[in-house]
C-alpha positions as a printed Julia matrix, in Angstrom:
412×3 Matrix{Float64}:
   0.0     0.0     0.0
   1.51    3.39   -0.99
   2.4     5.38    2.12
   2.66    9.2     2.07
   4.38   11.38    4.66
   2.75   14.74    5.44
   4.93   17.23    7.33
   2.69   20.1     8.42
   2.39   21.87   11.79
  -1.05   23.36   11.07
  -3.48   20.68   12.32
  -6.4    21.64   10.1
  -4.24   21.74    6.96
  -2.56   18.47    7.91
  -5.96   16.85    8.45
  -7.24   18.1     5.09
  -4.1    16.91    3.29
  -4.39   13.5     4.93
  -8.05   13.15    3.95
  -7.29   14.07    0.32
  -4.39   11.61    0.1
  -6.41    8.79    1.65
  -9.19    9.45   -0.88
  -6.8     7.95   -3.46
  -7.72    4.24   -3.59
  -5.16    2.15   -1.71
  -3.17    5.1    -0.28
  -2.48    5.84    3.36
  -0.85    8.85    5.02
   1.15    9.61    8.18
   1.42   13.11    9.67
   4.38   14.77   11.4
   4.14   18.26   12.92
   7.86   19.06   12.96
  11.15   18.2    11.3
  12.26   16.1    14.25
   8.96   14.23   14.31
   9.21   13.59   10.56
  12.73   12.19   10.92
  11.65    9.88   13.73
   8.55    8.77   11.85
  10.6     7.85    8.78
  12.94    5.75   10.94
  10.1     4.03   12.8
   7.82    3.3     9.85
   8.44   -0.11    8.3
   6.65    0.65    5.01
   8.81    2.96    2.85
   7.21    6.29    2.0
   6.17    6.74   -1.64
   6.43   10.53   -1.36
   6.28   13.39    1.14
   4.25   16.61    1.26
   6.46   19.0     3.21
   5.64   22.42    4.63
   8.6    24.79    4.37
   7.88   26.72    7.56
   8.02   24.46   10.61
   8.73   25.34   14.27
  12.1    23.59   14.25
  12.81   24.14   10.54
  11.55   27.62    9.54
  13.54   27.86    6.3
  12.86   24.51    4.68
  15.69   22.67    6.43
  13.49   19.57    6.61
  13.46   19.12    2.81
  17.02   17.73    2.42
  16.5    15.67    5.58
  13.5    13.9     4.05
  15.31   13.57    0.71
  18.26   11.91    2.47
  15.96    8.91    3.01
  15.33    8.71   -0.78
  11.8    10.07   -0.44
  10.55   12.35   -3.27
   9.37   15.69   -1.89
   6.49   17.93   -2.94
   6.87   21.27   -1.14
   3.9    23.09    0.4
   4.43   26.81    0.87
   2.4    29.92    1.62
   4.99   32.16   -0.07
   6.46   32.09   -3.55
   9.28   34.02   -5.2
  12.07   33.53   -7.72
  14.66   32.91   -5.02
  12.53   30.21   -3.41
  11.73   28.67   -6.8
  15.41   28.45   -7.75
  16.28   27.0    -4.37
  13.62   24.27   -4.66
  14.77   23.33   -8.16
  18.38   23.15   -6.94
  17.27   20.84   -4.12
  15.58   18.56   -6.63
  12.04   18.61   -5.24
   9.36   17.12   -7.48
   7.32   20.33   -7.39
   6.18   23.15   -5.11
   2.56   24.0    -4.34
   1.16   27.28   -3.05
  -1.19   26.68   -0.1
  -3.92   28.99   -1.35
  -6.99   26.75   -1.33
  -8.16   23.14   -1.46
  -7.38   22.89   -5.18
  -3.69   23.21   -4.3
  -3.96   20.07   -2.17
  -5.86   18.31   -4.95
  -2.94   19.14   -7.27
  -0.47   17.84   -4.67
  -2.42   14.57   -4.33
  -2.35   14.1    -8.12
   1.42   14.61   -8.03
   1.73   11.96   -5.32
  -0.34    9.5    -7.34
   1.74   10.32  -10.42
   4.97    9.65   -8.5
   3.63    6.24   -7.49
   2.74    5.36  -11.08
   6.01    6.72  -12.43
   8.0     4.14  -10.48
   6.79    1.51  -12.96
   6.91    3.8   -16.03
   9.69    3.75  -18.65
  10.62    6.89  -20.59
  13.05    7.18  -23.5
  15.15   10.3   -24.14
  16.54   10.68  -27.68
  19.06   13.49  -28.11
  22.51   13.6   -29.69
  23.72   16.19  -27.17
  25.16   14.36  -24.12
  24.59   17.39  -21.88
  20.95   17.83  -22.94
  20.27   14.1   -22.59
  21.85   14.09  -19.13
  19.8    17.13  -18.06
  16.56   15.54  -19.26
  17.42   12.26  -17.57
  18.12   14.06  -14.28
  14.85   16.02  -14.39
  12.79   12.94  -15.27
  14.39   10.84  -12.55
  13.37   13.49  -10.0
   9.82   12.53  -11.02
  10.73    8.87  -10.25
  10.57    7.81  -13.91
  12.77    5.02  -15.26
  14.8     6.71  -17.99
  16.6     5.23  -20.99
  18.82    7.36  -23.25
  19.61    7.05  -26.97
  21.52    9.47  -29.21
  19.83    9.07  -32.61
  16.59    7.84  -34.14
  17.89    4.47  -35.3
  19.31    3.67  -31.87
  15.96    4.68  -30.37
  14.0     2.38  -32.72
  16.19   -0.54  -31.67
  15.64    0.37  -28.02
  11.83    0.42  -28.41
  11.93   -3.05  -30.03
  13.92   -4.36  -27.06
  11.9    -2.43  -24.45
   8.22   -2.65  -25.51
   7.01   -1.18  -22.19
   8.35    2.31  -22.96
   5.47    4.69  -22.29
   6.8     8.09  -23.38
   9.53    9.33  -25.74
  11.15   12.77  -25.72
  13.04   13.26  -28.97
  15.19   15.97  -30.49
  14.76   16.98  -34.14
  18.26   17.41  -35.55
  20.24   14.18  -34.97
  22.72   12.07  -36.97
  21.85    8.71  -38.64
  18.07    9.31  -38.33
  16.43   12.61  -37.39
  13.44   13.1   -35.11
  10.86   13.35  -37.89
  11.82   10.07  -39.59
  12.06    8.38  -36.19
   8.53    9.46  -35.2
   7.05    8.34  -38.53
   8.6     4.89  -38.12
   7.34    4.63  -34.54
   3.83    5.62  -35.63
   3.82    2.83  -38.22
   3.59    0.44  -35.25
   2.37    2.44  -32.23
  -0.63    4.79  -32.13
  -0.63    8.0   -30.08
  -2.6     6.32  -27.29
  -0.07    3.48  -27.09
   3.18    5.46  -27.01
   3.3     9.2   -26.38
   5.98   11.31  -28.08
   7.1    14.84  -27.17
   9.21   16.63  -29.79
  12.1    18.89  -28.72
  13.91   21.54  -30.75
  15.89   24.75  -30.29
  14.99   25.9   -33.82
  13.36   29.31  -34.1
  11.44   28.13  -37.17
   7.77   27.89  -36.2
   7.28   25.2   -38.83
   9.32   22.71  -36.78
   6.64   22.3   -34.12
   3.96   21.83  -36.8
   6.17   19.29  -38.59
   6.62   17.36  -35.33
   2.86   17.17  -34.73
   2.11   16.27  -38.36
   4.72   13.51  -38.16
   2.85   11.99  -35.23
   4.12   13.66  -32.05
   1.65   14.15  -29.2
   3.28   17.37  -28.01
   6.19   19.75  -28.55
   8.54   21.74  -26.29
  10.86   24.5   -27.49
  14.4    24.58  -26.11
  15.42   26.04  -23.75
  12.65   25.11  -21.32
  12.22   25.23  -17.56
  11.85   22.28  -15.24
   8.21   23.17  -14.46
   7.23   23.17  -18.14
   8.85   19.78  -18.65
   7.11   18.43  -15.52
   3.69   19.65  -16.66
   4.04   18.42  -20.24
   5.34   15.0   -19.2
   2.64   14.58  -16.55
  -0.07   15.75  -18.94
   0.9    13.2   -21.58
   1.26   10.35  -19.09
  -2.12   11.21  -17.55
  -3.66   11.16  -21.03
  -2.23    7.69  -21.62
  -3.48    6.47  -18.24
  -7.01    7.78  -18.88
  -7.1     6.06  -22.28
  -5.97    2.81  -20.66
  -8.67    3.11  -18.01
 -11.36    3.73  -20.63
 -10.1     0.84  -22.75
  -9.96   -1.47  -19.74
 -13.49   -0.49  -18.67
 -14.75   -1.25  -22.19
 -13.1    -4.68  -22.1
 -14.37   -5.8   -18.69
 -17.63   -6.95  -17.21
 -18.83   -4.21  -14.85
 -19.93   -6.53  -12.04
 -17.17   -9.16  -11.84
 -14.28   -7.15  -13.38
 -13.48  -10.19  -15.53
 -13.0    -9.67  -19.25
 -16.19   -9.52  -21.29
 -17.19  -11.73  -24.21
 -16.08   -9.24  -26.87
 -12.56   -8.86  -25.5
 -12.27  -12.6   -24.91
 -12.77  -13.41  -28.58
 -10.32  -10.7   -29.68
  -7.54  -11.82  -27.32
  -8.29  -15.55  -27.61
  -7.89  -15.44  -31.39
  -4.37  -14.05  -30.97
  -3.44  -16.69  -28.37
  -4.91  -19.44  -30.53
  -2.81  -18.3   -33.5
   0.33  -18.2   -31.33
  -0.4   -21.72  -30.03
  -0.72  -22.98  -33.61
   2.45  -21.22  -34.76
   4.59  -22.41  -31.82
   2.87  -25.82  -31.49
   1.79  -25.12  -27.89
  -1.02  -26.8   -25.94
  -4.34  -24.97  -25.64
  -7.44  -25.73  -23.59
 -10.86  -24.1   -23.4
 -13.21  -24.53  -20.44
 -16.84  -23.47  -20.15
 -18.24  -23.14  -16.6
 -21.79  -22.54  -15.42
 -23.05  -21.91  -11.87
 -25.4   -24.67  -10.76
 -28.95  -23.66   -9.75
 -28.17  -19.97  -10.18
 -31.78  -19.09  -10.96
 -32.79  -20.58   -7.62
 -30.32  -18.26   -5.83
 -31.79  -15.2    -7.56
 -35.39  -16.31   -7.01
 -35.02  -17.31   -3.35
 -32.44  -14.84   -2.03
 -32.69  -11.96   -4.51
 -30.46  -10.55   -7.23
 -28.05   -9.01   -4.71
 -27.24  -12.53   -3.53
 -26.79  -13.58   -7.15
 -24.4   -10.68   -7.73
 -22.44  -11.65   -4.61
 -22.16  -15.21   -5.91
 -20.91  -14.03   -9.31
 -18.28  -11.74   -7.77
 -17.17  -14.49   -5.36
 -16.67  -17.0    -8.17
 -14.9   -14.4   -10.33
 -12.42  -13.68   -7.54
 -11.71  -17.39   -7.01
 -11.24  -17.92  -10.75
  -8.69  -15.09  -10.92
  -6.77  -16.66   -8.02
  -6.93  -20.17   -9.49
  -6.04  -19.16  -13.08
  -3.81  -16.05  -12.75
  -2.05  -16.49  -16.11
  -5.05  -17.57  -18.16
  -7.68  -15.64  -20.1
 -10.95  -15.59  -18.13
 -14.21  -13.99  -19.21
 -17.78  -13.76  -18.07
 -19.67  -14.9   -21.15
 -23.02  -13.74  -19.87
 -25.4   -14.54  -17.04
 -23.8   -17.24  -14.88
 -21.49  -18.6   -17.59
 -17.69  -18.22  -17.68
 -15.04  -19.18  -20.22
 -11.33  -19.88  -19.65
  -8.6   -20.13  -22.27
  -5.52  -21.88  -20.85
  -2.17  -22.4   -22.51
  -1.84  -25.74  -20.72
  -2.68  -29.27  -21.78
  -6.06  -30.82  -20.94
  -4.78  -32.94  -18.06
  -3.18  -30.05  -16.21
  -6.15  -27.74  -16.88
  -8.59  -30.4   -15.69
  -6.69  -30.82  -12.4
  -6.85  -27.07  -11.75
 -10.52  -26.87  -12.71
 -11.44  -29.77  -10.46
  -9.45  -28.28   -7.59
 -11.28  -24.98   -8.1
 -14.64  -26.8    -8.19
 -13.94  -28.59   -4.88
 -12.75  -25.43   -3.12
 -15.82  -23.51   -4.3
 -18.23  -26.19   -3.07
 -16.55  -26.39    0.35
 -16.42  -22.62    0.99
 -19.9   -21.03    1.18
 -20.26  -17.31    0.57
 -22.2   -15.18    3.08
 -25.02  -12.85    2.05
 -27.39  -11.17    4.53
 -26.68  -13.77    7.19
 -27.14  -16.73    4.83
 -24.44  -19.2     3.83
 -24.75  -19.79    0.09
 -23.15  -23.04   -1.04
 -22.06  -22.74   -4.65
 -21.06  -25.3    -7.23
 -20.21  -25.22  -10.92
 -20.44  -27.6   -13.83
 -17.85  -27.44  -16.56
 -16.78  -28.74  -19.93
 -13.2   -28.87  -21.21
 -11.82  -29.14  -24.74
  -8.27  -28.92  -26.03
  -6.12  -28.87  -29.17
  -4.79  -26.0   -31.27
  -5.66  -27.7   -34.57
  -9.37  -26.96  -34.15
 -10.66  -23.42  -34.63
 -11.4   -21.33  -31.55
 -15.13  -21.49  -32.28
 -14.94  -25.27  -32.48
 -13.08  -25.51  -29.17
 -15.7   -23.34  -27.48
 -18.59  -25.35  -28.94
 -16.94  -28.61  -27.85
 -16.43  -27.26  -24.3
 -20.03  -26.04  -24.24
 -21.35  -29.47  -25.3
 -19.37  -31.11  -22.5
 -20.73  -28.53  -20.06
 -24.25  -29.7   -20.86
 -23.14  -33.31  -20.37
 -21.87  -32.29  -16.91
 -25.27  -30.72  -16.14
 -27.15  -33.81  -17.32
 -24.83  -36.09  -15.31
 -25.77  -34.49  -11.98
 -23.92  -31.14  -11.93
 -20.91  -30.13   -9.77
 -18.44  -31.87  -12.06
 -16.04  -31.26  -14.96
 -16.4   -33.3   -18.16
 -13.48  -33.7   -20.58
């Protein structure tokens, strides 16, 4: 669970900051009212802090002395301040804080909480810098690492293309225009031949005074453009804006691919992804199994205990399926029916299915004081030589055999 340190001597502000941080799903916060208390809290807390929101004016640290203390424990710092000026800004940038926030109103704390969430996400985010100037590349790398991003560096477009092939999880690219071997425009066009803007974000960089350069970058497929020289704050805002855009697209795409109730994949996504896995199994001569599962007497649960109980049963089974088949493709096909595509042979898949069936039947789920005993019937087919539709139809036929044979069983 991400843990955030709040260093603030004003109790009402500290309480508000804590409430806003803990509104982020899965986050928790600890509060210290002084520099000494913060230092002790860091030493005593077993869970490492993801980030810290630090007030600059504390009783025992009136001039921001606590900032380097917190940073000495490798904790990224977002500064909270009631005063702002050029001298303070330059000092904060020199210290390497993630950002500084003016404590004017609640929106400032909302911004700080978004920064904290961004820091947490950045720890698992890869960024590629492409610039033939070693000093510029080093400066960009340093600024991006302050934001807790994992940074790779290349010095021309061709080198960057090779890097993207080897590192497919790269999320954002910052690329210069004028480079040897392959310039920024050609590089972007080749990237866009494989990756759309919502799959890999690109920010163009150039010191050219020609206004056409920025337009050329965007027309070539860049998401954004920054003119050199630029300040740290501009870079921070542009990078965060593009990463947030990518995250929102991912969330929308994921919501469209999942069943709202169980959070399993839906039927539409299952067929799209299963076709790809089926083709890979055929190409590499790998085993493939398809299972169809159906909850026994589900209509009776809805009729006797209500649809809330039915929903609880569906969510319970979905959670157990995800635990039992973590590497397999699982979907709710509709109603009380589920489908699993496993890249395992029939014998191994049957053993896991039967183990799941036994655990489900022996662990009732509670709903409004009632213990609901659940069971499933299932059918299993295998073989990559048959089409996906054929495998599903075969599994479905065996599911009905399981129902006719007395339910609570798997038929192969």
